[in-house]
PDB file of N, CA, C, O and CB in Angstrom:
ATOM      1  N   MET A   1      -6.171  52.204  76.807  1.00  0.00           N
ATOM      2  CA  MET A   1      -5.133  51.299  76.357  1.00  0.00           C
ATOM      3  C   MET A   1      -4.211  52.054  75.402  1.00  0.00           C
ATOM      4  O   MET A   1      -4.680  52.754  74.504  1.00  0.00           O
ATOM      5  CB  MET A   1      -5.744  50.040  75.674  1.00  0.00           C
ATOM      6  N   ALA A   2      -2.921  51.914  75.592  1.00  0.00           N
ATOM      7  CA  ALA A   2      -1.932  52.605  74.764  1.00  0.00           C
ATOM      8  C   ALA A   2      -1.817  51.938  73.395  1.00  0.00           C
ATOM      9  O   ALA A   2      -1.979  50.726  73.254  1.00  0.00           O
ATOM     10  CB  ALA A   2      -0.560  52.624  75.465  1.00  0.00           C
ATOM     11  N   ASP A   3      -1.534  52.768  72.393  1.00  0.00           N
ATOM     12  CA  ASP A   3      -1.311  52.232  71.054  1.00  0.00           C
ATOM     13  C   ASP A   3      -0.027  51.428  71.026  1.00  0.00           C
ATOM     14  O   ASP A   3       0.921  51.710  71.759  1.00  0.00           O
ATOM     15  CB  ASP A   3      -1.258  53.361  70.012  1.00  0.00           C
ATOM     16  N   LYS A   4      -0.014  50.411  70.160  1.00  0.00           N
ATOM     17  CA  LYS A   4       1.209  49.633  69.984  1.00  0.00           C
ATOM     18  C   LYS A   4       2.213  50.475  69.209  1.00  0.00           C
ATOM     19  O   LYS A   4       1.823  51.273  68.356  1.00  0.00           O
ATOM     20  CB  LYS A   4       0.925  48.286  69.248  1.00  0.00           C
ATOM     21  N   PRO A   5       3.486  50.310  69.492  1.00  0.00           N
ATOM     22  CA  PRO A   5       4.490  51.057  68.724  1.00  0.00           C
ATOM     23  C   PRO A   5       4.493  50.593  67.276  1.00  0.00           C
ATOM     24  O   PRO A   5       4.148  49.443  67.004  1.00  0.00           O
ATOM     25  CB  PRO A   5       5.896  50.888  69.342  1.00  0.00           C
ATOM     26  N   PRO A   6       4.870  51.451  66.347  1.00  0.00           N
ATOM     27  CA  PRO A   6       4.920  51.042  64.942  1.00  0.00           C
ATOM     28  C   PRO A   6       5.920  49.901  64.756  1.00  0.00           C
ATOM     29  O   PRO A   6       6.958  49.844  65.415  1.00  0.00           O
ATOM     30  CB  PRO A   6       5.297  52.241  64.040  1.00  0.00           C
ATOM     31  N   HIS A   7       5.579  49.005  63.850  1.00  0.00           N
ATOM     32  CA  HIS A   7       6.467  47.892  63.510  1.00  0.00           C
ATOM     33  C   HIS A   7       6.955  48.125  62.086  1.00  0.00           C
ATOM     34  O   HIS A   7       6.156  48.254  61.159  1.00  0.00           O
ATOM     35  CB  HIS A   7       5.737  46.494  63.650  1.00  0.00           C
ATOM     36  N   ILE A   8       8.264  48.177  61.924  1.00  0.00           N
ATOM     37  CA  ILE A   8       8.888  48.590  60.670  1.00  0.00           C
ATOM     38  C   ILE A   8       9.640  47.426  60.050  1.00  0.00           C
ATOM     39  O   ILE A   8      10.330  46.679  60.744  1.00  0.00           O
ATOM     40  CB  ILE A   8       9.835  49.779  60.898  1.00  0.00           C
ATOM     41  N   LEU A   9       9.502  47.278  58.746  1.00  0.00           N
ATOM     42  CA  LEU A   9      10.307  46.323  57.991  1.00  0.00           C
ATOM     43  C   LEU A   9      11.423  47.093  57.307  1.00  0.00           C
ATOM     44  O   LEU A   9      11.171  48.038  56.560  1.00  0.00           O
ATOM     45  CB  LEU A   9       9.442  45.533  56.950  1.00  0.00           C
ATOM     46  N   VAL A  10      12.657  46.682  57.568  1.00  0.00           N
ATOM     47  CA  VAL A  10      13.825  47.271  56.915  1.00  0.00           C
ATOM     48  C   VAL A  10      14.320  46.263  55.883  1.00  0.00           C
ATOM     49  O   VAL A  10      14.718  45.154  56.238  1.00  0.00           O
ATOM     50  CB  VAL A  10      14.958  47.635  57.959  1.00  0.00           C
ATOM     51  N   ILE A  11      14.298  46.642  54.614  1.00  0.00           N
ATOM     52  CA  ILE A  11      14.858  45.808  53.557  1.00  0.00           C
ATOM     53  C   ILE A  11      16.246  46.359  53.269  1.00  0.00           C
ATOM     54  O   ILE A  11      16.404  47.505  52.851  1.00  0.00           O
ATOM     55  CB  ILE A  11      13.946  45.798  52.258  1.00  0.00           C
ATOM     56  N   GLU A  12      17.235  45.527  53.499  1.00  0.00           N
ATOM     57  CA  GLU A  12      18.622  45.966  53.434  1.00  0.00           C
ATOM     58  C   GLU A  12      19.356  45.264  52.290  1.00  0.00           C
ATOM     59  O   GLU A  12      19.500  44.041  52.292  1.00  0.00           O
ATOM     60  CB  GLU A  12      19.331  45.698  54.771  1.00  0.00           C
ATOM     61  N   ALA A  13      19.818  46.050  51.315  1.00  0.00           N
ATOM     62  CA  ALA A  13      20.642  45.524  50.227  1.00  0.00           C
ATOM     63  C   ALA A  13      22.102  45.571  50.662  1.00  0.00           C
ATOM     64  O   ALA A  13      22.592  46.630  51.056  1.00  0.00           O
ATOM     65  CB  ALA A  13      20.424  46.334  48.904  1.00  0.00           C
ATOM     66  N   ARG A  14      22.805  44.442  50.597  1.00  0.00           N
ATOM     67  CA  ARG A  14      24.152  44.342  51.143  1.00  0.00           C
ATOM     68  C   ARG A  14      25.246  44.396  50.076  1.00  0.00           C
ATOM     69  O   ARG A  14      26.323  43.843  50.300  1.00  0.00           O
ATOM     70  CB  ARG A  14      24.280  43.070  51.923  1.00  0.00           C
ATOM     71  N   PHE A  15      25.022  45.027  48.944  1.00  0.00           N
ATOM     72  CA  PHE A  15      26.026  45.032  47.884  1.00  0.00           C
ATOM     73  C   PHE A  15      27.328  45.685  48.336  1.00  0.00           C
ATOM     74  O   PHE A  15      28.412  45.171  48.058  1.00  0.00           O
ATOM     75  CB  PHE A  15      25.487  45.750  46.660  1.00  0.00           C
ATOM     76  N   TYR A  16      27.224  46.808  49.028  1.00  0.00           N
ATOM     77  CA  TYR A  16      28.395  47.472  49.609  1.00  0.00           C
ATOM     78  C   TYR A  16      28.265  47.385  51.127  1.00  0.00           C
ATOM     79  O   TYR A  16      27.520  48.152  51.738  1.00  0.00           O
ATOM     80  CB  TYR A  16      28.514  48.976  49.127  1.00  0.00           C
ATOM     81  N   ASP A  17      28.993  46.449  51.730  1.00  0.00           N
ATOM     82  CA  ASP A  17      28.829  46.188  53.162  1.00  0.00           C
ATOM     83  C   ASP A  17      29.069  47.410  54.030  1.00  0.00           C
ATOM     84  O   ASP A  17      28.304  47.653  54.963  1.00  0.00           O
ATOM     85  CB  ASP A  17      29.757  45.095  53.586  1.00  0.00           C
ATOM     86  N   ASP A  18      30.114  48.189  53.751  1.00  0.00           N
ATOM     87  CA  ASP A  18      30.422  49.335  54.614  1.00  0.00           C
ATOM     88  C   ASP A  18      29.319  50.383  54.569  1.00  0.00           C
ATOM     89  O   ASP A  18      28.977  50.967  55.597  1.00  0.00           O
ATOM     90  CB  ASP A  18      31.750  49.964  54.204  1.00  0.00           C
ATOM     91  N   ILE A  19      28.767  50.624  53.400  1.00  0.00           N
ATOM     92  CA  ILE A  19      27.660  51.581  53.279  1.00  0.00           C
ATOM     93  C   ILE A  19      26.409  51.017  53.945  1.00  0.00           C
ATOM     94  O   ILE A  19      25.710  51.729  54.667  1.00  0.00           O
ATOM     95  CB  ILE A  19      27.376  51.912  51.789  1.00  0.00           C
ATOM     96  N   SER A  20      26.130  49.740  53.702  1.00  0.00           N
ATOM     97  CA  SER A  20      24.952  49.100  54.297  1.00  0.00           C
ATOM     98  C   SER A  20      25.012  49.131  55.816  1.00  0.00           C
ATOM     99  O   SER A  20      24.002  49.379  56.475  1.00  0.00           O
ATOM    100  CB  SER A  20      24.828  47.657  53.813  1.00  0.00           C
ATOM    101  N   ASP A  21      26.196  48.879  56.375  1.00  0.00           N
ATOM    102  CA  ASP A  21      26.341  48.900  57.832  1.00  0.00           C
ATOM    103  C   ASP A  21      25.981  50.265  58.400  1.00  0.00           C
ATOM    104  O   ASP A  21      25.275  50.350  59.405  1.00  0.00           O
ATOM    105  CB  ASP A  21      27.769  48.528  58.232  1.00  0.00           C
ATOM    106  N   GLU A  22      26.457  51.332  57.769  1.00  0.00           N
ATOM    107  CA  GLU A  22      26.179  52.686  58.267  1.00  0.00           C
ATOM    108  C   GLU A  22      24.708  53.055  58.098  1.00  0.00           C
ATOM    109  O   GLU A  22      24.117  53.667  58.988  1.00  0.00           O
ATOM    110  CB  GLU A  22      27.057  53.709  57.541  1.00  0.00           C
ATOM    111  N   LEU A  23      24.116  52.689  56.967  1.00  0.00           N
ATOM    112  CA  LEU A  23      22.692  52.973  56.763  1.00  0.00           C
ATOM    113  C   LEU A  23      21.844  52.229  57.790  1.00  0.00           C
ATOM    114  O   LEU A  23      20.907  52.795  58.353  1.00  0.00           O
ATOM    115  CB  LEU A  23      22.260  52.584  55.334  1.00  0.00           C
ATOM    116  N   LEU A  24      22.173  50.956  58.034  1.00  0.00           N
ATOM    117  CA  LEU A  24      21.428  50.183  59.020  1.00  0.00           C
ATOM    118  C   LEU A  24      21.613  50.768  60.410  1.00  0.00           C
ATOM    119  O   LEU A  24      20.649  50.863  61.170  1.00  0.00           O
ATOM    120  CB  LEU A  24      21.867  48.718  59.000  1.00  0.00           C
ATOM    121  N   ARG A  25      22.822  51.159  60.753  1.00  0.00           N
ATOM    122  CA  ARG A  25      23.082  51.751  62.064  1.00  0.00           C
ATOM    123  C   ARG A  25      22.214  53.005  62.268  1.00  0.00           C
ATOM    124  O   ARG A  25      21.622  53.186  63.332  1.00  0.00           O
ATOM    125  CB  ARG A  25      24.587  52.103  62.208  1.00  0.00           C
ATOM    126  N   GLY A  26      22.144  53.855  61.256  1.00  0.00           N
ATOM    127  CA  GLY A  26      21.319  55.061  61.361  1.00  0.00           C
ATOM    128  C   GLY A  26      19.837  54.747  61.446  1.00  0.00           C
ATOM    129  O   GLY A  26      19.105  55.371  62.213  1.00  0.00           O
ATOM    130  N   ALA A  27      19.395  53.770  60.649  1.00  0.00           N
ATOM    131  CA  ALA A  27      17.982  53.387  60.678  1.00  0.00           C
ATOM    132  C   ALA A  27      17.606  52.813  62.037  1.00  0.00           C
ATOM    133  O   ALA A  27      16.564  53.161  62.593  1.00  0.00           O
ATOM    134  CB  ALA A  27      17.676  52.367  59.571  1.00  0.00           C
ATOM    135  N   GLU A  28      18.447  51.939  62.571  1.00  0.00           N
ATOM    136  CA  GLU A  28      18.143  51.337  63.872  1.00  0.00           C
ATOM    137  C   GLU A  28      18.139  52.382  64.988  1.00  0.00           C
ATOM    138  O   GLU A  28      17.350  52.281  65.928  1.00  0.00           O
ATOM    139  CB  GLU A  28      19.156  50.235  64.194  1.00  0.00           C
ATOM    140  N   LYS A  29      19.000  53.368  64.890  1.00  0.00           N
ATOM    141  CA  LYS A  29      19.005  54.447  65.889  1.00  0.00           C
ATOM    142  C   LYS A  29      17.694  55.232  65.824  1.00  0.00           C
ATOM    143  O   LYS A  29      17.089  55.523  66.856  1.00  0.00           O
ATOM    144  CB  LYS A  29      20.213  55.397  65.666  1.00  0.00           C
ATOM    145  N   ALA A  30      17.259  55.573  64.609  1.00  0.00           N
ATOM    146  CA  ALA A  30      16.008  56.321  64.452  1.00  0.00           C
ATOM    147  C   ALA A  30      14.808  55.487  64.911  1.00  0.00           C
ATOM    148  O   ALA A  30      13.885  56.015  65.531  1.00  0.00           O
ATOM    149  CB  ALA A  30      15.822  56.753  62.983  1.00  0.00           C
ATOM    150  N   ILE A  31      14.821  54.198  64.611  1.00  0.00           N
ATOM    151  CA  ILE A  31      13.737  53.312  65.031  1.00  0.00           C
ATOM    152  C   ILE A  31      13.679  53.245  66.552  1.00  0.00           C
ATOM    153  O   ILE A  31      12.600  53.322  67.141  1.00  0.00           O
ATOM    154  CB  ILE A  31      13.921  51.898  64.435  1.00  0.00           C
ATOM    155  N   GLU A  32      14.826  53.104  67.180  1.00  0.00           N
ATOM    156  CA  GLU A  32      14.882  53.054  68.646  1.00  0.00           C
ATOM    157  C   GLU A  32      14.390  54.365  69.249  1.00  0.00           C
ATOM    158  O   GLU A  32      13.630  54.355  70.218  1.00  0.00           O
ATOM    159  CB  GLU A  32      16.319  52.757  69.125  1.00  0.00           C
ATOM    160  N   GLU A  33      14.812  55.488  68.687  1.00  0.00           N
ATOM    161  CA  GLU A  33      14.382  56.795  69.197  1.00  0.00           C
ATOM    162  C   GLU A  33      12.878  56.995  69.058  1.00  0.00           C
ATOM    163  O   GLU A  33      12.268  57.723  69.842  1.00  0.00           O
ATOM    164  CB  GLU A  33      15.116  57.911  68.467  1.00  0.00           C
ATOM    165  N   ALA A  34      12.281  56.345  68.055  1.00  0.00           N
ATOM    166  CA  ALA A  34      10.832  56.446  67.845  1.00  0.00           C
ATOM    167  C   ALA A  34      10.066  55.417  68.676  1.00  0.00           C
ATOM    168  O   ALA A  34       8.841  55.332  68.586  1.00  0.00           O
ATOM    169  CB  ALA A  34      10.500  56.266  66.364  1.00  0.00           C
ATOM    170  N   SER A  35      10.784  54.641  69.479  1.00  0.00           N
ATOM    171  CA  SER A  35      10.185  53.570  70.289  1.00  0.00           C
ATOM    172  C   SER A  35       9.425  52.570  69.433  1.00  0.00           C
ATOM    173  O   SER A  35       8.410  52.019  69.859  1.00  0.00           O
ATOM    174  CB  SER A  35       9.248  54.162  71.336  1.00  0.00           C
ATOM    175  N   ALA A  36       9.917  52.340  68.233  1.00  0.00           N
ATOM    176  CA  ALA A  36       9.302  51.391  67.308  1.00  0.00           C
ATOM    177  C   ALA A  36      10.028  50.048  67.400  1.00  0.00           C
ATOM    178  O   ALA A  36      11.097  49.940  68.001  1.00  0.00           O
ATOM    179  CB  ALA A  36       9.336  51.937  65.850  1.00  0.00           C
ATOM    180  N   THR A  37       9.426  49.041  66.796  1.00  0.00           N
ATOM    181  CA  THR A  37      10.062  47.735  66.661  1.00  0.00           C
ATOM    182  C   THR A  37      10.359  47.518  65.189  1.00  0.00           C
ATOM    183  O   THR A  37       9.819  48.210  64.326  1.00  0.00           O
ATOM    184  CB  THR A  37       9.160  46.588  67.236  1.00  0.00           C
ATOM    185  N   HIS A  38      11.232  46.538  64.909  1.00  0.00           N
ATOM    186  CA  HIS A  38      11.533  46.306  63.496  1.00  0.00           C
ATOM    187  C   HIS A  38      11.990  44.879  63.236  1.00  0.00           C
ATOM    188  O   HIS A  38      12.447  44.162  64.126  1.00  0.00           O
ATOM    189  CB  HIS A  38      12.596  47.276  63.021  1.00  0.00           C
ATOM    190  N   GLU A  39      11.845  44.508  61.978  1.00  0.00           N
ATOM    191  CA  GLU A  39      12.405  43.283  61.431  1.00  0.00           C
ATOM    192  C   GLU A  39      13.246  43.693  60.236  1.00  0.00           C
ATOM    193  O   GLU A  39      13.015  44.739  59.629  1.00  0.00           O
ATOM    194  CB  GLU A  39      11.285  42.243  61.032  1.00  0.00           C
ATOM    195  N   ARG A  40      14.224  42.858  59.903  1.00  0.00           N
ATOM    196  CA  ARG A  40      15.104  43.171  58.785  1.00  0.00           C
ATOM    197  C   ARG A  40      15.138  41.997  57.819  1.00  0.00           C
ATOM    198  O   ARG A  40      15.252  40.840  58.223  1.00  0.00           O
ATOM    199  CB  ARG A  40      16.526  43.511  59.279  1.00  0.00           C
ATOM    200  N   ILE A  41      15.036  42.321  56.535  1.00  0.00           N
ATOM    201  CA  ILE A  41      15.250  41.356  55.463  1.00  0.00           C
ATOM    202  C   ILE A  41      16.495  41.819  54.730  1.00  0.00           C
ATOM    203  O   ILE A  41      16.596  42.983  54.342  1.00  0.00           O
ATOM    204  CB  ILE A  41      13.997  41.244  54.492  1.00  0.00           C
ATOM    205  N   THR A  42      17.438  40.916  54.542  1.00  0.00           N
ATOM    206  CA  THR A  42      18.674  41.245  53.845  1.00  0.00           C
ATOM    207  C   THR A  42      18.655  40.610  52.472  1.00  0.00           C
ATOM    208  O   THR A  42      18.389  39.416  52.330  1.00  0.00           O
ATOM    209  CB  THR A  42      19.906  40.778  54.646  1.00  0.00           C
ATOM    210  N   VAL A  43      18.941  41.419  51.456  1.00  0.00           N
ATOM    211  CA  VAL A  43      19.024  40.941  50.071  1.00  0.00           C
ATOM    212  C   VAL A  43      20.401  41.303  49.530  1.00  0.00           C
ATOM    213  O   VAL A  43      21.051  42.209  50.051  1.00  0.00           O
ATOM    214  CB  VAL A  43      17.883  41.559  49.176  1.00  0.00           C
ATOM    215  N   PRO A  44      20.863  40.592  48.470  1.00  0.00           N
ATOM    216  CA  PRO A  44      22.215  40.835  47.979  1.00  0.00           C
ATOM    217  C   PRO A  44      22.419  42.186  47.293  1.00  0.00           C
ATOM    218  O   PRO A  44      23.521  42.733  47.343  1.00  0.00           O
ATOM    219  CB  PRO A  44      22.583  39.760  47.035  1.00  0.00           C
ATOM    220  N   GLY A  45      21.399  42.729  46.665  1.00  0.00           N
ATOM    221  CA  GLY A  45      21.550  43.991  45.952  1.00  0.00           C
ATOM    222  C   GLY A  45      20.219  44.689  45.787  1.00  0.00           C
ATOM    223  O   GLY A  45      19.175  44.144  46.147  1.00  0.00           O
ATOM    224  N   ALA A  46      20.251  45.899  45.240  1.00  0.00           N
ATOM    225  CA  ALA A  46      19.049  46.729  45.124  1.00  0.00           C
ATOM    226  C   ALA A  46      17.974  46.106  44.235  1.00  0.00           C
ATOM    227  O   ALA A  46      16.785  46.342  44.449  1.00  0.00           O
ATOM    228  CB  ALA A  46      19.420  48.086  44.583  1.00  0.00           C
ATOM    229  N   LEU A  47      18.374  45.327  43.257  1.00  0.00           N
ATOM    230  CA  LEU A  47      17.386  44.730  42.351  1.00  0.00           C
ATOM    231  C   LEU A  47      16.470  43.743  43.062  1.00  0.00           C
ATOM    232  O   LEU A  47      15.358  43.490  42.599  1.00  0.00           O
ATOM    233  CB  LEU A  47      18.088  44.031  41.202  1.00  0.00           C
ATOM    234  N   GLU A  48      16.918  43.186  44.174  1.00  0.00           N
ATOM    235  CA  GLU A  48      16.102  42.224  44.914  1.00  0.00           C
ATOM    236  C   GLU A  48      15.144  42.890  45.900  1.00  0.00           C
ATOM    237  O   GLU A  48      14.321  42.206  46.509  1.00  0.00           O
ATOM    238  CB  GLU A  48      16.996  41.261  45.656  1.00  0.00           C
ATOM    239  N   ASN A  49      15.234  44.194  46.068  1.00  0.00           N
ATOM    240  CA  ASN A  49      14.344  44.902  47.000  1.00  0.00           C
ATOM    241  C   ASN A  49      12.876  44.673  46.681  1.00  0.00           C
ATOM    242  O   ASN A  49      12.071  44.434  47.580  1.00  0.00           O
ATOM    243  CB  ASN A  49      14.641  46.390  46.978  1.00  0.00           C
ATOM    244  N   THR A  50      12.528  44.746  45.404  1.00  0.00           N
ATOM    245  CA  THR A  50      11.113  44.614  45.032  1.00  0.00           C
ATOM    246  C   THR A  50      10.582  43.213  45.327  1.00  0.00           C
ATOM    247  O   THR A  50       9.429  43.060  45.730  1.00  0.00           O
ATOM    248  CB  THR A  50      10.924  44.937  43.547  1.00  0.00           C
ATOM    249  N   GLY A  51      11.406  42.201  45.132  1.00  0.00           N
ATOM    250  CA  GLY A  51      10.984  40.838  45.454  1.00  0.00           C
ATOM    251  C   GLY A  51      10.762  40.671  46.948  1.00  0.00           C
ATOM    252  O   GLY A  51       9.792  40.038  47.365  1.00  0.00           O
ATOM    253  N   ALA A  52      11.650  41.231  47.756  1.00  0.00           N
ATOM    254  CA  ALA A  52      11.496  41.159  49.208  1.00  0.00           C
ATOM    255  C   ALA A  52      10.238  41.902  49.648  1.00  0.00           C
ATOM    256  O   ALA A  52       9.509  41.435  50.523  1.00  0.00           O
ATOM    257  CB  ALA A  52      12.737  41.741  49.916  1.00  0.00           C
ATOM    258  N   LEU A  53       9.987  43.057  49.040  1.00  0.00           N
ATOM    259  CA  LEU A  53       8.779  43.814  49.359  1.00  0.00           C
ATOM    260  C   LEU A  53       7.532  43.023  48.968  1.00  0.00           C
ATOM    261  O   LEU A  53       6.562  42.994  49.725  1.00  0.00           O
ATOM    262  CB  LEU A  53       8.792  45.178  48.645  1.00  0.00           C
ATOM    263  N   ALA A  54       7.543  42.386  47.805  1.00  0.00           N
ATOM    264  CA  ALA A  54       6.397  41.586  47.366  1.00  0.00           C
ATOM    265  C   ALA A  54       6.121  40.447  48.347  1.00  0.00           C
ATOM    266  O   ALA A  54       4.964  40.162  48.656  1.00  0.00           O
ATOM    267  CB  ALA A  54       6.645  41.021  45.955  1.00  0.00           C
ATOM    268  N   MET A  55       7.175  39.795  48.837  1.00  0.00           N
ATOM    269  CA  MET A  55       6.988  38.709  49.802  1.00  0.00           C
ATOM    270  C   MET A  55       6.438  39.247  51.119  1.00  0.00           C
ATOM    271  O   MET A  55       5.616  38.589  51.758  1.00  0.00           O
ATOM    272  CB  MET A  55       8.316  37.967  50.045  1.00  0.00           C
ATOM    273  N   ALA A  56       6.880  40.434  51.535  1.00  0.00           N
ATOM    274  CA  ALA A  56       6.356  41.034  52.761  1.00  0.00           C
ATOM    275  C   ALA A  56       4.875  41.376  52.605  1.00  0.00           C
ATOM    276  O   ALA A  56       4.086  41.161  53.526  1.00  0.00           O
ATOM    277  CB  ALA A  56       7.158  42.297  53.129  1.00  0.00           C
ATOM    278  N   ILE A  57       4.504  41.901  51.458  1.00  0.00           N
ATOM    279  CA  ILE A  57       3.092  42.231  51.209  1.00  0.00           C
ATOM    280  C   ILE A  57       2.245  40.967  51.231  1.00  0.00           C
ATOM    281  O   ILE A  57       1.159  40.958  51.810  1.00  0.00           O
ATOM    282  CB  ILE A  57       2.928  42.961  49.853  1.00  0.00           C
ATOM    283  N   GLU A  58       2.732  39.898  50.604  1.00  0.00           N
ATOM    284  CA  GLU A  58       1.997  38.620  50.619  1.00  0.00           C
ATOM    285  C   GLU A  58       1.822  38.107  52.045  1.00  0.00           C
ATOM    286  O   GLU A  58       0.754  37.607  52.399  1.00  0.00           O
ATOM    287  CB  GLU A  58       2.730  37.563  49.766  1.00  0.00           C
ATOM    288  N   ALA A  59       2.865  38.229  52.865  1.00  0.00           N
ATOM    289  CA  ALA A  59       2.771  37.785  54.257  1.00  0.00           C
ATOM    290  C   ALA A  59       1.736  38.608  55.017  1.00  0.00           C
ATOM    291  O   ALA A  59       1.005  38.071  55.849  1.00  0.00           O
ATOM    292  CB  ALA A  59       4.142  37.884  54.949  1.00  0.00           C
ATOM    293  N   MET A  60       1.672  39.905  54.739  1.00  0.00           N
ATOM    294  CA  MET A  60       0.670  40.747  55.402  1.00  0.00           C
ATOM    295  C   MET A  60      -0.732  40.367  54.938  1.00  0.00           C
ATOM    296  O   MET A  60      -1.665  40.339  55.741  1.00  0.00           O
ATOM    297  CB  MET A  60       0.940  42.242  55.120  1.00  0.00           C
ATOM    298  N   GLU A  61      -0.886  40.077  53.658  1.00  0.00           N
ATOM    299  CA  GLU A  61      -2.199  39.679  53.142  1.00  0.00           C
ATOM    300  C   GLU A  61      -2.664  38.353  53.741  1.00  0.00           C
ATOM    301  O   GLU A  61      -3.858  38.156  53.965  1.00  0.00           O
ATOM    302  CB  GLU A  61      -2.156  39.571  51.619  1.00  0.00           C
ATOM    303  N   ARG A  62      -1.718  37.443  54.001  1.00  0.00           N
ATOM    304  CA  ARG A  62      -2.050  36.158  54.638  1.00  0.00           C
ATOM    305  C   ARG A  62      -2.292  36.318  56.132  1.00  0.00           C
ATOM    306  O   ARG A  62      -2.847  35.429  56.778  1.00  0.00           O
ATOM    307  CB  ARG A  62      -0.930  35.143  54.404  1.00  0.00           C
ATOM    308  N   GLY A  63      -1.876  37.448  56.673  1.00  0.00           N
ATOM    309  CA  GLY A  63      -2.043  37.701  58.104  1.00  0.00           C
ATOM    310  C   GLY A  63      -0.937  37.115  58.962  1.00  0.00           C
ATOM    311  O   GLY A  63      -1.082  37.035  60.181  1.00  0.00           O
ATOM    312  N   THR A  64       0.172  36.701  58.345  1.00  0.00           N
ATOM    313  CA  THR A  64       1.269  36.123  59.117  1.00  0.00           C
ATOM    314  C   THR A  64       2.275  37.170  59.577  1.00  0.00           C
ATOM    315  O   THR A  64       3.096  36.894  60.452  1.00  0.00           O
ATOM    316  CB  THR A  64       1.974  35.069  58.298  1.00  0.00           C
ATOM    317  N   ARG A  65       2.223  38.355  59.007  1.00  0.00           N
ATOM    318  CA  ARG A  65       3.112  39.463  59.401  1.00  0.00           C
ATOM    319  C   ARG A  65       2.315  40.766  59.323  1.00  0.00           C
ATOM    320  O   ARG A  65       1.338  40.881  58.583  1.00  0.00           O
ATOM    321  CB  ARG A  65       4.397  39.530  58.477  1.00  0.00           C
ATOM    322  N   HIS A  66       2.764  41.737  60.109  1.00  0.00           N
ATOM    323  CA  HIS A  66       2.186  43.081  60.054  1.00  0.00           C
ATOM    324  C   HIS A  66       3.326  44.102  60.106  1.00  0.00           C
ATOM    325  O   HIS A  66       4.194  44.050  60.977  1.00  0.00           O
ATOM    326  CB  HIS A  66       1.169  43.311  61.230  1.00  0.00           C
ATOM    327  N   PHE A  67       3.296  45.007  59.171  1.00  0.00           N
ATOM    328  CA  PHE A  67       4.260  46.107  59.152  1.00  0.00           C
ATOM    329  C   PHE A  67       3.493  47.403  58.963  1.00  0.00           C
ATOM    330  O   PHE A  67       2.594  47.487  58.126  1.00  0.00           O
ATOM    331  CB  PHE A  67       5.329  45.916  58.025  1.00  0.00           C
ATOM    332  N   ASP A  68       3.853  48.412  59.743  1.00  0.00           N
ATOM    333  CA  ASP A  68       3.264  49.734  59.573  1.00  0.00           C
ATOM    334  C   ASP A  68       4.011  50.538  58.530  1.00  0.00           C
ATOM    335  O   ASP A  68       3.440  51.404  57.867  1.00  0.00           O
ATOM    336  CB  ASP A  68       3.250  50.482  60.893  1.00  0.00           C
ATOM    337  N   VAL A  69       5.303  50.240  58.391  1.00  0.00           N
ATOM    338  CA  VAL A  69       6.176  50.987  57.491  1.00  0.00           C
ATOM    339  C   VAL A  69       7.189  50.026  56.887  1.00  0.00           C
ATOM    340  O   VAL A  69       7.635  49.084  57.542  1.00  0.00           O
ATOM    341  CB  VAL A  69       6.890  52.154  58.235  1.00  0.00           C
ATOM    342  N   VAL A  70       7.545  50.274  55.635  1.00  0.00           N
ATOM    343  CA  VAL A  70       8.646  49.543  54.995  1.00  0.00           C
ATOM    344  C   VAL A  70       9.692  50.558  54.556  1.00  0.00           C
ATOM    345  O   VAL A  70       9.378  51.552  53.901  1.00  0.00           O
ATOM    346  CB  VAL A  70       8.141  48.688  53.771  1.00  0.00           C
ATOM    347  N   VAL A  71      10.944  50.291  54.930  1.00  0.00           N
ATOM    348  CA  VAL A  71      12.064  51.179  54.570  1.00  0.00           C
ATOM    349  C   VAL A  71      13.063  50.376  53.791  1.00  0.00           C
ATOM    350  O   VAL A  71      14.094  50.907  53.377  1.00  0.00           O
ATOM    351  CB  VAL A  71      12.731  51.819  55.827  1.00  0.00           C
TER     352      VAL A  71
END
């Protein structure tokens, strides 16, 4: 049986839309090239990244989500 592809959580801060768009475009290209899957959480700025990460960790602990990598 083949291994499942990695599932990646992308936490995206949207403070500067033009920069965020390019970073997301590059991340999605790399994820696709790695044959991985991903979900995205969008937050208004960098300070909210830790809160989004904490919620993702709680979801994994509850067993409602699984992520192999967080970016």
